[in-house]
GUMI-632706 format. One record per residue: residue number from 1; residue in one letter; x, y, z of N, C-alpha, C in turn. Coordinates in Angstrom, 3 decimals, always signed. Layout:
<atoms>
> n|res|n_u|n_v|n_w|ca_u|ca_v|ca_w|c_u|c_v|c_w
> NUM|a|X|Y|Z|X|Y|Z|X|Y|Z .
...
</atoms>
This chain:
<atoms>
> n|res|n_u|n_v|n_w|ca_u|ca_v|ca_w|c_u|c_v|c_w
> 1|m|+24.964|+16.566|-33.275|+26.290|+16.324|-33.823|+26.403|+14.836|-34.159 .
> 2|p|+26.740|+14.514|-35.383|+26.896|+13.109|-35.768|+28.115|+12.485|-35.079 .
> 3|y|+27.983|+11.225|-34.743|+29.118|+10.494|-34.178|+28.969|+9.011|-34.482 .
> 4|t|+30.028|+8.292|-34.264|+30.009|+6.844|-34.410|+31.023|+6.248|-33.447 .
> 5|h|+30.829|+5.012|-33.105|+31.814|+4.290|-32.308|+32.619|+3.422|-33.265 .
> 6|l|+33.923|+3.399|-33.066|+34.807|+2.594|-33.912|+35.564|+1.592|-33.061 .
> 7|l|+35.773|+0.422|-33.593|+36.702|-0.516|-32.980|+37.932|-0.545|-33.874 .
> 8|l|+39.050|-0.147|-33.311|+40.315|-0.146|-34.032|+41.330|-0.973|-33.270 .
> 9|e|+42.198|-1.602|-33.990|+43.331|-2.288|-33.396|+44.526|-1.367|-33.607 .
> 10|v|+45.103|-0.900|-32.514|+46.206|+0.061|-32.580|+47.504|-0.640|-32.195 .
> 11|h|+48.530|-0.404|-32.982|+49.844|-0.997|-32.731|+50.868|+0.112|-32.573 .
> 12|c|+51.818|-0.075|-31.671|+52.930|+0.860|-31.515|+54.146|+0.265|-32.209 .
> 13|m|+54.683|+1.004|-33.151|+55.831|+0.529|-33.920|+57.157|+1.030|-33.343 .
> 14|y|+57.078|+1.691|-32.176|+58.312|+2.157|-31.541|+59.208|+0.959|-31.255 .
> 15|g|+60.455|+1.049|-31.651|+61.411|-0.009|-31.385|+61.327|-1.189|-32.328 .
> 16|i|+60.507|-1.082|-33.361|+60.347|-2.197|-34.295|+61.635|-2.434|-35.085 .
> 17|n|+62.417|-1.386|-35.227|+63.718|-1.548|-35.869|+64.759|-0.761|-35.076 .
> 18|e|+65.999|-0.995|-35.353|+67.086|-0.369|-34.587|+67.023|+1.153|-34.646 .
> 19|e|+66.652|+1.681|-35.788|+66.589|+3.130|-35.966|+65.575|+3.775|-35.023 .
> 20|s|+64.379|+3.173|-34.921|+63.350|+3.779|-34.080|+63.656|+3.619|-32.589 .
> 21|k|+64.494|+2.648|-32.216|+64.865|+2.477|-30.814|+65.691|+3.655|-30.306 .
> 22|l|+66.320|+4.372|-31.223|+67.165|+5.501|-30.838|+66.344|+6.772|-30.598 .
> 23|e|+65.114|+6.779|-31.069|+64.277|+7.966|-30.922|+63.660|+8.022|-29.529 .
> 24|k|+63.330|+9.251|-29.119|+62.722|+9.475|-27.809|+61.251|+9.041|-27.839 .
> 25|v|+60.814|+8.402|-26.761|+59.400|+8.053|-26.616|+58.626|+9.366|-26.471 .
> 26|p|+57.544|+9.545|-27.236|+56.783|+10.796|-27.147|+56.282|+11.061|-25.720 .
> 27|n|+56.261|+12.342|-25.329|+55.851|+12.678|-23.961|+54.368|+12.434|-23.703 .
> 28|f|+53.560|+12.278|-24.737|+52.137|+11.982|-24.544|+51.883|+10.486|-24.384 .
> 29|c|+52.920|+9.684|-24.443|+52.791|+8.231|-24.317|+52.379|+7.919|-22.874 .
> 30|k|+51.098|+7.620|-22.674|+50.516|+7.487|-21.334|+50.917|+6.227|-20.582 .
> 31|f|+50.955|+5.103|-21.265|+51.115|+3.828|-20.573|+52.340|+3.050|-21.037 .
> 32|g|+53.232|+3.685|-21.763|+54.406|+3.018|-22.290|+54.155|+2.484|-23.688 .
> 33|v|+55.222|+2.197|-24.384|+55.113|+1.780|-25.780|+54.457|+0.418|-25.940 .
> 34|d|+54.338|-0.331|-24.858|+53.676|-1.631|-24.938|+52.155|-1.536|-24.849 .
> 35|t|+51.626|-0.334|-24.592|+50.178|-0.160|-24.436|+49.698|+1.051|-25.223 .
> 36|p|+49.590|+0.918|-26.544|+49.072|+2.043|-27.326|+47.592|+2.260|-27.028 .
> 37|g|+47.110|+3.452|-27.336|+45.708|+3.762|-27.079|+45.245|+4.974|-27.862 .
> 38|y|+44.110|+5.526|-27.413|+43.520|+6.672|-28.094|+44.493|+7.834|-28.186 .
> 39|h|+45.340|+8.001|-27.173|+46.280|+9.118|-27.132|+47.253|+9.078|-28.312 .
> 40|c|+47.532|+7.907|-28.835|+48.419|+7.791|-29.994|+47.767|+8.429|-31.223 .
> 41|i|+46.489|+8.139|-31.414|+45.756|+8.695|-32.554|+45.501|+10.180|-32.334 .
> 42|e|+45.090|+10.525|-31.123|+44.794|+11.921|-30.773|+45.992|+12.828|-31.044 .
> 43|n|+47.188|+12.316|-30.778|+48.407|+13.100|-30.960|+49.126|+12.809|-32.272 .
> 44|m|+48.478|+12.046|-33.134|+49.043|+11.678|-34.436|+50.481|+11.162|-34.300 .
> 45|c|+50.646|+10.233|-33.375|+51.959|+9.665|-33.109|+52.514|+8.993|-34.363 .
> 46|r|+53.757|+9.288|-34.654|+54.376|+8.720|-35.851|+54.660|+7.225|-35.715 .
> 47|f|+54.606|+6.703|-34.495|+54.836|+5.280|-34.272|+53.541|+4.474|-34.299 .
> 48|a|+52.411|+5.147|-34.267|+51.118|+4.451|-34.198|+50.648|+4.033|-35.585 .
> 49|v|+50.240|+2.801|-35.673|+49.561|+2.297|-36.864|+48.300|+1.603|-36.372 .
> 50|y|+47.293|+1.606|-37.180|+46.047|+0.983|-36.756|+45.342|+0.364|-37.943 .
> 51|t|+44.441|-0.531|-37.613|+43.636|-1.186|-38.618|+42.241|-1.382|-38.047 .
> 52|d|+41.305|-1.677|-38.911|+39.951|-1.917|-38.434|+39.900|-3.248|-37.684 .
> 53|a|+38.854|-3.413|-36.889|+38.660|-4.639|-36.121|+37.263|-5.162|-36.447 .
> 54|p|+37.106|-5.738|-37.640|+35.768|-6.148|-38.074|+35.217|-7.342|-37.300 .
> 55|f|+33.926|-7.336|-37.129|+33.199|-8.471|-36.552|+33.650|-8.807|-35.133 .
> 56|e|+33.946|-7.762|-34.343|+34.349|-7.957|-32.957|+33.309|-7.360|-32.019 .
> 57|i|+33.244|-7.898|-30.827|+32.421|-7.363|-29.759|+33.364|-7.189|-28.574 .
> 58|a|+33.202|-6.070|-27.846|+34.160|-5.776|-26.782|+33.530|-4.940|-25.680 .
> 59|y|+34.148|-5.017|-24.515|+33.858|-4.093|-23.422|+34.994|-3.093|-23.403 .
> 60|a|+34.667|-1.815|-23.496|+35.678|-0.767|-23.442|+35.609|-0.094|-22.082 .
> 61|g|+36.733|-0.015|-21.424|+36.815|+0.638|-20.124|+37.092|+2.121|-20.286 .
> 62|e|+37.788|+2.644|-19.308|+38.120|+4.064|-19.305|+38.864|+4.434|-20.588 .
> 63|f|+38.577|+5.579|-21.108|+39.171|+6.098|-22.342|+38.776|+5.279|-23.570 .
> 64|g|+37.750|+4.435|-23.449|+37.299|+3.642|-24.587|+38.249|+2.531|-24.969 .
> 65|q|+39.147|+2.194|-24.063|+40.156|+1.190|-24.358|+39.743|-0.157|-23.771 .
> 66|v|+39.875|-1.204|-24.550|+39.567|-2.560|-24.097|+40.682|-2.962|-23.116 .
> 67|p|+40.309|-3.315|-21.870|+41.320|-3.494|-20.830|+42.214|-4.723|-20.948 .
> 68|d|+41.716|-5.821|-21.512|+42.527|-7.030|-21.588|+41.930|-7.997|-22.605 .
> 69|y|+42.596|-9.115|-22.793|+42.183|-10.079|-23.813|+40.885|-10.800|-23.489 .
> 70|d|+40.456|-10.740|-22.233|+39.185|-11.366|-21.858|+37.996|-10.451|-22.086 .
> 71|a|+38.232|-9.246|-22.597|+37.166|-8.257|-22.761|+36.733|-8.091|-24.216 .
> 72|w|+37.181|-8.936|-25.092|+36.751|-8.870|-26.496|+36.841|-10.242|-27.141 .
> 73|v|+36.074|-10.380|-28.188|+36.180|-11.575|-29.019|+35.808|-11.170|-30.439 .
> 74|g|+36.519|-11.706|-31.386|+36.255|-11.388|-32.778|+35.968|-12.638|-33.579 .
> 75|f|+35.220|-12.463|-34.612|+34.903|-13.567|-35.513|+36.169|-13.982|-36.242 .
> 76|g|+36.474|-15.248|-36.194|+37.657|-15.760|-36.876|+38.186|-16.984|-36.161 .
> 77|a|+39.324|-17.420|-36.576|+40.001|-18.595|-36.003|+39.058|-19.794|-35.991 .
> 78|d|+38.807|-20.366|-34.808|+37.973|-21.568|-34.747|+36.507|-21.289|-35.044 .
> 79|m|+36.114|-20.018|-35.058|+34.736|-19.662|-35.393|+34.504|-19.689|-36.905 .
> 80|e|+35.573|-19.677|-37.653|+35.491|-19.629|-39.117|+36.390|-20.723|-39.709 .
> 81|p|+35.881|-21.920|-39.812|+36.689|-23.020|-40.356|+37.210|-22.703|-41.762 .
> 82|e|+38.341|-23.265|-42.086|+38.927|-23.054|-43.414|+38.091|-23.749|-44.486 .
> 83|n|+38.152|-23.207|-45.668|+37.538|-23.808|-46.859|+36.029|-24.065|-46.734 .
> 84|i|+35.304|-23.136|-46.128|+33.855|-23.337|-46.006|+33.081|-22.563|-47.068 .
> 85|g|+33.761|-21.708|-47.792|+33.117|-20.967|-48.864|+32.494|-19.659|-48.400 .
> 86|k|+32.295|-18.770|-49.370|+31.766|-17.438|-49.078|+30.341|-17.476|-48.543 .
> 87|e|+29.511|-18.357|-49.104|+28.107|-18.419|-48.679|+27.992|-18.841|-47.213 .
> 88|k|+28.725|-19.873|-46.828|+28.680|-20.342|-45.439|+29.291|-19.297|-44.506 .
> 89|t|+30.361|-18.646|-44.943|+30.963|-17.584|-44.143|+29.950|-16.460|-43.913 .
> 90|s|+29.213|-16.088|-44.950|+28.184|-15.056|-44.816|+27.110|-15.473|-43.812 .
> 91|e|+26.705|-16.726|-43.873|+25.717|-17.246|-42.916|+26.244|-17.160|-41.482 .
> 92|l|+27.503|-17.553|-41.306|+28.095|-17.531|-39.972|+28.253|-16.106|-39.449 .
> 93|l|+28.614|-15.180|-40.346|+28.726|-13.777|-39.938|+27.372|-13.211|-39.515 .
> 94|k|+26.322|-13.569|-40.220|+24.978|-13.122|-39.859|+24.594|-13.688|-38.492 .
> 95|l|+24.887|-14.958|-38.266|+24.619|-15.580|-36.973|+25.402|-14.861|-35.872 .
> 96|w|+26.675|-14.576|-36.118|+27.525|-13.882|-35.148|+26.937|-12.507|-34.825 .
> 97|e|+26.500|-11.774|-35.835|+25.907|-10.453|-35.604|+24.651|-10.566|-34.748 .
> 98|e|+23.784|-11.521|-35.070|+22.553|-11.715|-34.291|+22.868|-12.004|-32.826 .
> 99|i|+23.825|-12.877|-32.587|+24.212|-13.232|-31.215|+24.779|-12.013|-30.492 .
> 100|c|+25.670|-11.269|-31.150|+26.287|-10.096|-30.530|+25.244|-9.048|-30.156 .
> 101|r|+24.349|-8.736|-31.079|+23.317|-7.736|-30.798|+22.415|-8.189|-29.643 .
> 102|k|+22.082|-9.454|-29.615|+21.249|-9.992|-28.539|+21.975|-9.861|-27.201 .
> 103|k|+23.245|-10.206|-27.158|+24.013|-10.150|-25.915|+24.179|-8.714|-25.419 .
> 104|i|+24.311|-7.768|-26.331|+24.399|-6.362|-25.930|+23.096|-5.942|-25.253 .
> 105|g|+21.973|-6.290|-25.859|+20.671|-5.981|-25.270|+20.491|-6.660|-23.917 .
> 106|e|+20.893|-7.932|-23.819|+20.787|-8.669|-22.563|+21.652|-8.032|-21.474 .
> 107|a|+22.838|-7.583|-21.838|+23.733|-6.951|-20.864|+23.086|-5.691|-20.296 .
> 108|y|+22.489|-4.884|-21.164|+21.813|-3.662|-20.711|+20.664|-3.999|-19.760 .
> 109|k|+19.831|-4.937|-20.159|+18.679|-5.320|-19.328|+19.125|-5.877|-17.980 .
> 110|e|+20.130|-6.728|-17.982|+20.620|-7.307|-16.733|+21.187|-6.229|-15.823 .
> 111|y|+21.946|-5.311|-16.399|+22.509|-4.214|-15.611|+21.403|-3.387|-14.972 .
> 112|m|+20.411|-3.012|-15.770|+19.317|-2.189|-15.244|+18.579|-2.922|-14.130 .
> 113|k|+18.375|-4.197|-14.291|+17.672|-4.985|-13.275|+18.497|-5.070|-11.990 .
> 114|k|+19.758|-5.442|-12.111|+20.611|-5.616|-10.935|+20.930|-4.299|-10.239 .
> 115|s|+20.995|-3.213|-11.005|+21.323|-1.912|-10.420|+20.114|-1.262|-9.749 .
> 116|g|+18.927|-1.722|-10.119|+17.707|-1.123|-9.569|+17.344|+0.198|-10.222 .
> 117|l|+18.028|+0.545|-11.306|+17.747|+1.801|-12.003|+16.562|+1.628|-12.942 .
> 118|k|+15.920|+2.718|-13.250|+14.772|+2.710|-14.156|+15.152|+3.405|-15.456 .
> 119|k|+14.677|+2.877|-16.544|+14.893|+3.471|-17.861|+14.172|+4.815|-17.898 .
> 120|t|+14.874|+5.877|-18.311|+14.278|+7.210|-18.307|+13.899|+7.713|-19.686 .
> 121|s|+14.418|+7.094|-20.728|+14.090|+7.530|-22.093|+13.988|+6.308|-23.001 .
> 122|s|+13.489|+6.543|-24.215|+13.318|+5.419|-25.145|+14.510|+5.137|-25.939 .
</atoms>
């Protein structure tokens, strides 16, 4: 069965305007309107909006949800100075990808070493 992992930024629009504040919070809302998650998409919540999260690396906890702001970092802000041009931005994105992929591999190796577990498949 084909699958993929997605990084999405999910926002809850409940209460964004006076009209929506009068509506009932959906009963599938697991953690309150301040903490949207997979359940919003799963239930096609009318208050949920989402966008892609390009060039990010994250640790996802239970339910595939990133637990806090210290568990992800995305390319941008001070990592991408203003007015550097498309070519330099492309170079920096390639560097960011190389670093991220390396760190993912290092995390796996370190975990296996510290846990004492043995790799069982390729």
